[in-house]
C-alpha positions in Angstrom: -38.6 -17.0 -43.3 -36.8 -14.2 -44.9 -38.5 -11.0 -46.2 -37.8 -12.3 -49.8 -40.2 -15.1 -49.0 -42.8 -13.3 -46.7 -43.4 -10.3 -49.0 -44.7 -12.3 -52.0 -46.6 -14.7 -49.6 -48.4 -11.8 -48.0 -49.1 -10.2 -51.4 -50.4 -13.5 -52.7 -52.9 -13.8 -49.8 -53.9 -10.2 -50.3 -54.5 -10.8 -54.0 -56.6 -13.9 -53.2 -58.9 -11.7 -51.1 -58.8 -8.7 -53.6 -59.4 -10.6 -56.8 -63.0 -11.7 -56.0 -63.8 -8.1 -55.0 -62.3 -6.7 -58.2 -64.2 -9.3 -60.3 -67.5 -8.6 -58.5 -67.2 -4.8 -59.1 -66.2 -5.2 -62.8 -69.0 -7.7 -63.5 -71.7 -5.6 -61.7 -70.8 -2.5 -63.7 -70.5 -4.4 -67.0 -73.7 -6.4 -66.5 -75.6 -3.3 -65.7 -74.6 -1.7 -68.9 -75.7 -4.8 -70.8 -79.1 -4.9 -69.1 -78.2 -8.2 -67.4 -79.0 -9.1 -63.8 -76.0 -7.3 -62.3 -76.2 -8.4 -58.6 -76.6 -12.1 -59.6 -73.7 -12.2 -62.0 -71.4 -10.2 -59.7 -72.1 -12.7 -56.9 -71.5 -15.7 -59.2 -68.2 -14.2 -60.4 -67.0 -13.4 -56.9 -68.0 -16.6 -55.1 -67.5 -19.4 -57.6 -63.8 -20.4 -57.2 -61.0 -20.8 -59.8 -62.5 -18.0 -62.0 -65.2 -20.5 -63.1 -68.0 -18.0 -62.3 -66.2 -15.2 -64.2 -65.7 -17.5 -67.3 -69.5 -18.3 -67.2 -70.3 -14.6 -67.1 -68.0 -13.9 -70.1 -69.8 -16.6 -72.1 -73.3 -15.2 -71.1 -72.4 -11.6 -71.8 -71.7 -12.3 -75.5 -75.5 -12.3 -76.0 -75.8 -8.9 -74.4 -73.7 -6.6 -76.5 -72.5 -3.2 -75.2 -73.8 -1.0 -78.1 -72.8 2.5 -79.1 -74.1 5.1 -81.4 -72.0 5.1 -84.6 -72.4 8.8 -84.9 -71.7 10.2 -81.4 -70.4 7.1 -79.5 -72.9 7.3 -76.7 -74.3 4.1 -75.1 -77.6 2.9 -76.6 -79.9 0.0 -76.3 -80.6 -2.6 -78.9 -84.3 -1.5 -79.1 -83.5 2.2 -79.8 -84.7 3.4 -83.2 -82.8 6.7 -82.9 -79.9 7.9 -80.7 -81.4 9.9 -77.8 -78.2 12.0 -77.7 -77.8 13.0 -81.3 -81.0 11.8 -83.0 -79.1 9.6 -85.5 -81.3 7.0 -87.1 -80.2 3.5 -85.9 -83.0 1.2 -87.1 -85.7 1.0 -89.8 -89.1 2.1 -88.4 -92.7 1.8 -89.5 -93.8 5.1 -91.1 -97.3 4.7 -89.5 -96.6 3.6 -85.9 -92.8 4.2 -85.6 -92.2 0.7 -84.4 -88.7 -0.7 -85.0 -88.7 -3.1 -87.8 -86.1 -5.3 -89.6 -84.9 -4.4 -93.1 -86.3 -7.6 -94.8 -89.8 -7.2 -93.4 -92.5 -6.2 -95.9 -95.4 -5.4 -93.4 -95.3 -3.9 -89.9 -96.4 -6.6 -87.4 -98.0 -4.0 -85.2 -100.3 -1.9 -87.6 -100.1 -4.0 -90.8 -98.8 -1.0 -92.8 -96.8 -1.9 -95.8 -93.1 -1.0 -95.3 -91.0 0.8 -97.9 -88.4 -1.2 -99.7 -85.5 1.0 -98.4 -85.0 3.6 -95.7 -82.1 6.0 -96.0 -79.7 7.6 -93.5 -79.8 4.6 -91.2 -76.5 3.8 -89.2 -76.8 0.5 -87.3 -75.4 0.6 -83.7 -71.9 -0.8 -83.3 -70.5 -2.9 -80.4 -68.1 -1.0 -78.1 -64.5 -2.0 -78.2 -64.1 -4.2 -75.1 -60.7 -3.5 -73.6 -61.6 -3.5 -69.9 -62.1 -7.3 -69.8 -58.5 -7.8 -71.0 -57.2 -5.4 -68.3 -59.1 -7.3 -65.7 -57.8 -10.6 -66.9 -54.2 -9.2 -66.8 -54.7 -8.2 -63.2 -56.4 -11.5 -62.3 -53.9 -13.8 -64.0 -50.5 -12.1 -64.5 -50.1 -10.5 -61.1 -50.8 -13.8 -59.1 -48.5 -15.6 -61.5 -45.8 -13.1 -60.8 -46.3 -13.4 -57.1 -46.3 -17.2 -57.2 -43.0 -17.0 -59.1 -41.5 -14.7 -56.5 -42.8 -17.0 -53.8 -41.2 -20.0 -55.4 -37.9 -18.2 -55.7 -38.2 -17.0 -52.1 -38.9 -20.5 -50.9 -35.9 -21.7 -52.9 -33.7 -19.3 -51.0 -35.3 -20.3 -47.7 -34.2 -23.9 -48.2 -30.6 -23.9 -47.0 -28.2 -25.1 -49.7 -25.6 -25.3 -47.0 -22.0 -25.5 -48.0 -19.8 -28.3 -49.4 -16.2 -29.2 -49.5 -14.4 -31.9 -51.5 -11.0 -33.5 -51.9 -9.6 -36.1 -54.3 -7.2 -38.8 -53.2 -5.7 -41.8 -54.9 -7.0 -45.2 -53.7 -3.5 -45.9 -52.2 -3.5 -42.6 -50.3 -7.0 -43.3 -49.0 -5.9 -46.5 -47.4 -3.0 -44.8 -45.8 -5.1 -41.9 -44.4 -8.1 -44.1 -43.2 -7.8 -44.6 -39.4 -10.4 -47.4 -39.2 -9.4 -50.9 -40.3 -13.1 -51.8 -40.6 -13.8 -48.8 -42.8 -10.8 -49.7 -45.0 -12.1 -53.3 -45.4 -15.6 -52.2 -46.2 -14.3 -49.8 -48.9 -12.0 -52.4 -50.4 -15.0 -54.8 -50.7 -17.1 -52.0 -52.2 -14.5 -51.1 -54.8 -14.1 -54.8 -55.8 -17.8 -55.1 -56.5 -18.0 -52.7 -59.4 -19.0 -53.6 -63.0 -16.8 -51.2 -64.9 -18.7 -51.8 -68.2 -22.1 -50.4 -67.0 -21.0 -46.8 -67.5 -22.0 -45.8 -64.0 -20.4 -43.9 -61.1 -20.6 -45.3 -57.6 -21.0 -43.6 -54.3 -21.1 -44.4 -50.6 -23.3 -42.0 -48.5 -23.3 -41.4 -44.8 -25.4 -38.9 -42.8 -24.4 -37.5 -39.5 -26.8 -35.3 -37.5 -26.4 -33.4 -34.2 -28.4 -30.8 -32.5 -27.3 -27.9 -34.7 -26.9 -29.3 -38.2 -26.5 -32.3 -40.5 -23.5 -33.4 -42.5 -23.7 -35.7 -45.5 -20.5 -37.5 -46.5 -20.0 -39.1 -50.0 -17.2 -41.2 -51.2 -17.5 -41.4 -55.0 -15.7 -43.4 -57.6 -16.0 -42.2 -61.2 -14.5 -44.6 -63.8 -11.9 -42.8 -65.9 -11.8 -39.6 -63.9 -8.6 -38.1 -62.5 -8.0 -35.5 -59.8 -9.1 -32.6 -62.1 -12.7 -32.4 -60.7 -15.0 -29.5 -60.0 -18.2 -29.6 -57.9 -21.1 -27.2 -57.4 -24.0 -27.3 -54.9 -27.4 -25.7 -55.5 -30.6 -25.7 -53.7 -34.3 -25.2 -54.6 -37.7 -26.2 -53.3 -37.1 -29.6 -54.9 -34.0 -30.2 -52.8 -30.2 -29.8 -53.0 -28.1 -31.1 -55.8 -24.4 -31.6 -56.0 -23.1 -31.6 -59.6 -19.7 -33.1 -60.2 -17.8 -32.1 -63.4 -15.0 -34.3 -64.6 -13.3 -35.7 -67.7 -12.6 -39.3 -68.7 -8.9 -39.7 -68.7 -8.8 -43.5 -68.4 -7.7 -43.4 -64.8 -8.8 -46.1 -62.3 -7.3 -45.0 -59.0 -9.0 -41.8 -57.8 -11.7 -41.3 -55.1 -13.7 -38.1 -54.6 -14.6 -37.2 -51.0 -17.5 -34.7 -50.4 -19.0 -33.3 -47.2 -22.1 -31.2 -47.4 -24.1 -29.3 -44.7 -27.4 -29.2 -46.7 -30.6 -29.7 -44.8 -31.5 -32.8 -46.7 -29.3 -35.4 -48.4 -28.2 -33.8 -51.7 -28.8 -35.6 -55.0 -25.7 -36.4 -57.0 -25.4 -35.4 -60.6 -22.3 -36.7 -62.4 -21.3 -34.8 -65.5 -18.4 -36.6 -67.3 -17.2 -35.0 -70.6 -20.4 -33.0 -70.7 -22.7 -36.0 -70.5 -24.7 -37.1 -67.4 -24.0 -40.6 -66.2 -26.0 -42.5 -63.6 -24.6 -42.9 -60.1 -25.4 -45.9 -57.9 -25.5 -44.7 -54.3 -25.2 -47.0 -51.3 -26.1 -45.7 -47.8 -23.8 -46.9 -45.1 -23.7 -46.6 -41.3 -20.1 -45.3 -41.2 -18.2 -42.3 -42.5 -16.4 -43.6 -45.6 -14.5 -40.4 -46.3 -11.3 -39.0 -44.9 -13.2 -36.0 -43.4 -13.5 -35.8 -39.7 -16.9 -35.8 -38.1 -16.4 -32.9 -35.7 -18.2 -33.7 -32.5 -20.2 -31.4 -30.3 -17.9 -31.4 -27.3 -20.5 -30.1 -25.0 -22.5 -33.3 -25.6 -19.7 -35.8 -26.1 -18.6 -38.3 -23.5 -14.7 -38.0 -23.1 -14.6 -41.7 -22.1 -16.4 -42.9 -25.3 -14.4 -45.2 -27.6 -14.8 -42.8 -30.5 -13.9 -39.7 -28.6 -10.9 -37.7 -29.9 -9.4 -34.3 -29.5 -7.9 -32.1 -32.2 -4.2 -32.7 -32.8 -3.4 -29.1 -32.1 -5.2 -26.1 -30.5 -3.6 -22.7 -30.6 -4.8 -19.4 -29.1 -3.6 -16.2 -30.8 -3.9 -12.9 -29.0 -4.9 -10.1 -31.3 -4.7 -6.4 -30.6 -5.7 -4.0 -33.3 -5.8 -7.1 -35.5 -2.1 -7.7 -34.9 -0.7 -10.9 -33.5 0.9 -10.1 -30.1 1.2 -13.6 -28.8 0.5 -17.3 -29.3 -0.3 -20.0 -26.7 -0.4 -23.6 -27.8 -2.7 -25.7 -25.6 -0.9 -28.9 -24.5 -3.0 -29.8 -21.5 -5.8 -32.2 -22.3 -8.3 -30.8 -19.8 -7.7 -27.2 -20.9 -8.2 -28.2 -24.5 -11.4 -30.0 -23.7 -12.6 -27.0 -21.6 -12.1 -24.6 -24.5 -13.9 -26.9 -26.9 -16.9 -27.4 -24.5 -17.2 -23.6 -23.9 -17.3 -22.9 -27.7 -19.8 -25.7 -28.5 -22.1 -24.8 -25.5 -22.3 -21.1 -26.5 -25.7 -20.6 -28.3 -25.9 -19.3 -31.8 -27.6 -15.9 -32.1 -30.5 -15.6 -34.5 -29.8 -14.0 -37.9 -32.0 -11.0 -37.0 -29.8 -10.1 -34.0 -28.2 -6.6 -34.1 -24.8 -8.2 -34.1 -25.2 -9.3 -37.7 -26.0 -5.7 -38.7 -29.3 -4.1 -39.8 -30.4 -2.7 -43.2 -30.2 0.8 -41.9 -26.5 0.4 -41.3 -26.8 0.1 -37.5 -25.5 -2.8 -35.4 -22.9 -5.3 -36.7 -19.7 -6.4 -35.1 -16.3 -4.7 -35.3 -13.5 -7.1 -34.4 -10.1 -5.5 -33.5 -9.1 -7.0 -30.2 -9.6 -10.5 -28.9 -8.5 -14.0 -29.5 -8.3 -16.4 -32.4 -8.7 -20.0 -31.4 -7.2 -22.2 -34.1 -8.4 -25.8 -34.0 -6.5 -28.3 -36.1 -8.1 -31.7 -36.2 -5.2 -32.9 -38.2 -1.9 -31.1 -38.5 -0.7 -30.1 -42.0 2.5 -28.2 -41.3 3.0 -27.7 -45.1 -0.2 -25.7 -45.4 -1.0 -22.4 -43.6 -4.7 -23.0 -44.2 -6.3 -26.4 -44.8 -9.7 -28.2 -44.6 -8.9 -29.8 -41.2 -8.6 -26.4 -39.5 -11.2 -24.3 -37.7 -11.0 -20.6 -36.6 -13.1 -19.2 -33.7 -12.7 -15.5 -33.0 -13.6 -14.4 -29.4 -14.3 -10.8 -28.8 -15.9 -8.3 -26.4 -18.3 -5.6 -27.7 -20.4 -3.2 -25.6 -20.0 -5.3 -22.5 -21.0 -8.6 -24.2 -18.9 -11.5 -25.4 -19.1 -13.3 -28.7 -17.6 -16.2 -30.6 -17.4 -15.9 -34.4 -17.5 -19.5 -35.5 -16.4 -20.8 -38.9 -19.1 -23.5 -38.6 -22.2 -21.6 -39.8 -25.6 -23.0 -38.6 -28.3 -22.1 -41.1 -26.6 -18.8 -41.8 -25.9 -18.1 -38.1 -22.2 -17.9 -37.3 -22.0 -15.8 -34.1 -22.4 -17.3 -30.7 -22.8 -15.5 -27.4 -20.4 -16.5 -24.6 -19.6 -15.0 -21.2 -16.9 -12.9 -19.5 -15.6 -15.9 -17.7 -14.6 -17.7 -21.0 -13.0 -14.4 -22.3 -11.0 -14.1 -19.1 -9.8 -17.7 -19.4 -8.2 -16.8 -22.7 -6.9 -13.6 -21.3 -5.1 -15.3 -18.4 -3.0 -17.3 -20.9 -1.2 -14.1 -21.8 -1.1 -12.3 -18.5 2.7 -12.8 -18.2 3.3 -11.2 -21.6 0.8 -8.4 -20.8 2.5 -7.5 -17.5 
């Protein structure tokens, strides 16, 4: 977990321990002033969970007011006839025995002396303004609420939203680009099964998992939508959601392809012309999109029926970030060796010095090395495209690293060895000499 998550979690645990102590101290002090059984109520408030004990005490304390002298403001008791601090008269008293009496009594109940109709200069005690309890409630309620909010936000960030890519094709182009005859037949049958009057979008979903990550593939048909589509992916503790924004243009021939690297299968939200429309999702056991499922070549059997190599692999020699030579890999074994070496290199954890530290130390500084350009499908008309992968290989402080475009839960730097670095270096020995 990140510090954003751990800090509010630790603070929340600390507050769960501190709150009963705070309540116990407050209740003990407050109950003592009100002549209540302070140890008992402090224990009840601290031990009974969910603030129930504290609420019971607040209800009980209303019968034991915290009284003050109206003249000097000093604490007094309910039975005081005069203030011991300033001698202000607080209650009516019997002129014979000085017992405190009520104003509507006619005879003293202690000595039977008739009481005068009125006694002057009497100022009844007043309850103290109780602000402390509200401060305690603020500490007990608001701070944990704030910490829980921060914890939820931290957990949201801890759940990897991953990344997503999308492309839009016409149905005709899709059939031309699909390599599998079986996949084409399945998609044709799927498209022909729609009820275009139910106001729904339709999607095929396929999940592919390997040792490092998961990929979720969606082929989506939205009635009326054209190729002017935008998507956004967001993650929270409730999962990942991909929102598709489009407009109804009356078209019938476009398919949306999405690939996502979220931890869990994202939910789809279709927003057409500003209104949410339902999406009927069908899970399938094949990749229905035109995106390649990039294998982990260190685990793949080269003799498997679904094995494939990228259409082109090029190694660019970089010196001071300048291109000083390019070697295109035409030998199948050499190409496979490079791919296996990359995929077998372990990712370094995100707290490794190579990613940089908060104090500015660490980090990587790429100037010299090699750029391995892997093109699973060649697009000569595009300098950069979605079927291309870059892996930078570098040496720093006697260690060797691969900076991989394919991030794994935020990690994108692998550690390789000198032998792999020298393999790349030998490709350019003739030009270097």
